[in-house]
C-alpha positions in Angstrom: 23.3 1.6 -29.1 27.0 2.8 -28.8 27.3 0.3 -25.7 30.5 -2.4 -26.4 28.7 -5.1 -24.6 24.9 -4.1 -24.4 22.6 -6.9 -22.6 23.5 -10.6 -22.6 21.5 -13.2 -20.1 22.6 -14.7 -17.2 23.7 -18.5 -18.1 21.1 -20.0 -15.0 18.4 -18.3 -17.7 20.0 -20.1 -20.7 17.0 -21.3 -22.7 14.6 -19.3 -21.2 12.3 -16.1 -21.6 14.1 -12.6 -21.8 12.5 -9.6 -20.9 14.0 -5.9 -21.0 12.1 -3.3 -19.5 12.7 0.2 -20.6 11.7 3.3 -17.8 11.7 7.2 -19.4 12.7 10.0 -16.8 10.6 10.8 -14.5 7.6 8.6 -15.8 6.9 10.8 -17.6 5.5 10.0 -21.1 7.0 9.5 -24.5 5.7 8.6 -27.6 7.5 5.6 -29.2 7.8 5.2 -32.9 10.2 2.8 -33.2 12.9 0.0 -31.8 16.2 0.0 -33.3 18.2 -3.7 -32.8 21.9 -4.4 -33.0 24.0 -7.3 -32.2 26.7 -6.7 -29.7 30.1 -6.4 -31.2 31.4 -10.4 -29.7 32.5 -13.2 -31.2 30.0 -15.4 -29.7 27.4 -13.9 -31.1 28.3 -12.1 -34.2 25.7 -14.9 -36.3 23.2 -14.9 -33.2 19.4 -13.5 -34.2 16.9 -11.9 -32.0 14.2 -12.4 -34.3 11.4 -11.1 -32.6 10.1 -9.6 -29.2 6.1 -9.3 -28.0 6.3 -5.5 -26.7 4.5 -4.1 -23.5 3.9 -0.9 -22.4 3.0 0.8 -19.4 0.4 4.0 -20.0 -2.1 6.0 -17.5 -1.4 3.5 -14.2 -2.0 0.2 -16.3 0.1 -2.1 -18.5 -1.4 -2.6 -22.1 -0.1 -5.1 -25.1 1.4 -4.0 -27.7 -1.2 -5.5 -31.5 -2.6 -7.9 -28.6 0.2 -9.6 -27.5 1.8 -10.6 -31.0 5.1 -11.2 -31.7 7.5 -8.2 -33.8 9.2 -9.2 -35.5 12.8 -7.9 -35.9 14.0 -9.0 -39.3 17.2 -9.8 -38.0 19.6 -11.8 -40.2 22.6 -14.0 -39.0 24.6 -12.4 -41.6 23.9 -8.9 -40.1 27.4 -7.1 -39.6 27.6 -6.0 -35.9 27.3 -2.0 -37.3 23.9 -3.2 -38.5 21.0 -1.6 -36.9 17.5 -3.2 -37.8 14.5 -0.6 -37.2 11.4 -2.3 -35.8 8.8 0.5 -36.5 6.0 1.1 -34.4 2.6 1.4 -36.4 0.3 2.7 -34.3 3.0 4.4 -32.0 2.7 3.8 -28.7 2.2 6.7 -26.0 3.9 5.2 -22.4 6.5 6.0 -19.4 7.3 2.3 -20.0 8.4 -0.2 -22.7 9.3 -4.0 -21.5 10.5 -6.1 -24.7 10.1 -10.0 -24.3 12.0 -12.5 -26.3 10.3 -16.0 -25.9 13.0 -18.5 -26.7 11.9 -19.6 -29.9 11.9 -15.9 -31.1 15.7 -16.1 -31.3 18.9 -18.2 -32.7 20.3 -19.5 -30.0 20.1 -20.2 -25.9 21.3 -16.7 -25.2 20.1 -13.7 -25.7 21.9 -10.8 -26.7 21.9 -7.3 -28.1 21.8 -3.6 -27.9 18.7 -2.0 -28.8 17.2 1.5 -28.2 13.8 3.0 -28.6 13.0 6.2 -30.8 10.5 8.6 -29.0 8.8 12.1 -29.1 8.2 14.3 -26.2 7.7 14.1 -24.0 4.0 14.3 -24.9 2.8 13.9 -21.5 4.1 14.5 -18.0 2.3 12.5 -15.5 4.2 10.8 -13.2 3.2 7.9 -14.0 5.0 5.6 -11.4 3.4 2.1 -11.4 1.5 1.5 -7.7 1.5 -1.6 -5.7 -2.6 -2.5 -5.8 -4.2 -0.5 -3.0 -1.5 1.5 -1.3 2.3 2.8 -2.1 5.4 1.6 -2.1 7.2 2.7 1.5 10.9 3.3 -0.4 9.9 5.0 -4.4 6.8 6.4 -3.3 6.7 7.6 0.4 11.3 7.6 -0.2 11.5 5.9 4.0 15.1 5.0 4.9 16.8 2.1 5.3 19.4 0.4 7.2 20.9 -3.5 7.1 23.1 -5.1 9.4 25.6 -5.1 6.9 26.4 -4.4 3.0 29.2 -5.3 0.4 30.1 -1.4 -0.1 28.5 1.9 -0.6 26.7 0.4 -3.4 24.8 -2.2 -2.2 22.5 -0.7 0.7 20.5 2.2 1.9 17.1 3.0 0.7 17.9 3.4 -3.1 20.0 0.5 -3.4 17.9 -1.4 -1.6 14.4 -0.3 -3.9 12.9 -2.7 -6.2 13.9 -0.6 -9.1 17.8 -0.9 -8.1 20.6 -2.2 -10.2 22.1 -3.5 -7.3 19.7 -4.3 -4.2 21.1 -5.0 -0.5 24.5 -7.5 -0.3 25.6 -8.3 3.1 29.4 -8.3 3.7 31.6 -11.6 2.8 32.5 -12.0 6.8 28.7 -12.0 7.7 28.6 -15.0 5.2 26.5 -17.9 7.7 25.1 -15.0 9.6 22.1 -13.6 10.2 20.8 -10.8 8.3 18.7 -7.8 8.7 17.0 -4.9 6.7 15.3 -1.7 8.1 12.6 0.5 6.6 11.8 3.6 8.5 8.3 5.3 7.6 8.9 9.3 6.7 9.0 11.0 10.1 8.2 8.4 11.9 4.6 8.0 10.9 2.8 4.8 11.6 1.2 3.7 8.1 -0.7 0.2 7.9 2.0 -2.6 6.0 -0.3 -5.2 3.7 2.3 -6.6 1.2 6.0 -7.3 1.1 7.6 -6.8 -2.7 10.5 -8.8 -2.8 13.0 -9.4 -6.3 16.3 -11.0 -6.6 19.0 -8.7 -7.6 20.2 -8.1 -11.2 24.0 -10.1 -10.7 24.9 -13.3 -12.2 26.0 -14.3 -8.9 22.9 -15.3 -7.6 20.3 -16.0 -10.8 19.0 -19.5 -8.7 19.8 -18.2 -5.1 16.5 -17.3 -3.1 15.8 -16.1 0.0 13.0 -18.2 1.6 11.9 -16.6 4.3 11.9 -13.5 7.1 10.8 -12.8 10.8 9.2 -9.6 10.9 9.3 -7.3 13.5 7.3 -3.6 13.8 7.1 -0.9 15.9 3.9 0.6 16.8 4.5 3.3 17.9 5.7 2.3 21.6 7.2 -1.3 21.6 9.0 -3.4 19.0 6.4 -6.3 18.4 7.4 -9.7 16.0 4.5 -10.1 13.8 2.8 -13.6 14.0 4.6 -14.5 17.2 7.8 -14.4 15.2 6.9 -17.3 12.8 8.8 -17.2 10.2 
């Protein structure tokens, strides 16, 4: 709420559904009682409004939709000052380790989503380590704390296991001198133990440079404890 910038959707996502995800510390469960919304302090948006959110929450290893997915209205008005805090009561309150606010395009006044937001909570009310798991397994980097290496990285914040994970604010990014070259990233499981791998999960980075960029395919190579083998005979 005290940010000078707030959230703002990327140009590539103009006119599309927007969402923001809030994760509580260590995935502990808190009781959320209200949402607080303010406009950003910029001349572009002083009359822009965010009119409603669909509220989803993560509790006891499942995502749920608040009030059966009905839009929760914010009450924000064009004449609201940038200091005006709109308080949206959650009645009943929500027990959750994460809360996701989704803003459909028809629930804001302009093509761009913007604002400052806060969740008012009590707790933690449960210390459950309610961390989401991939169905049927664990995440190598986040759950098993596997290490990673990559062929190049833009800087210290753009590589390594924590930066490469799907919850990272940065992700991996190659150095400028490696543009147009082959890129690789390697994941090393704890203590060189063997694990059965059945899924790869991939997300874009959250930077304005790359909203429309895609990673279209990988050649997968794995070590079986004795030698390196190409998955599916090296097909992409």
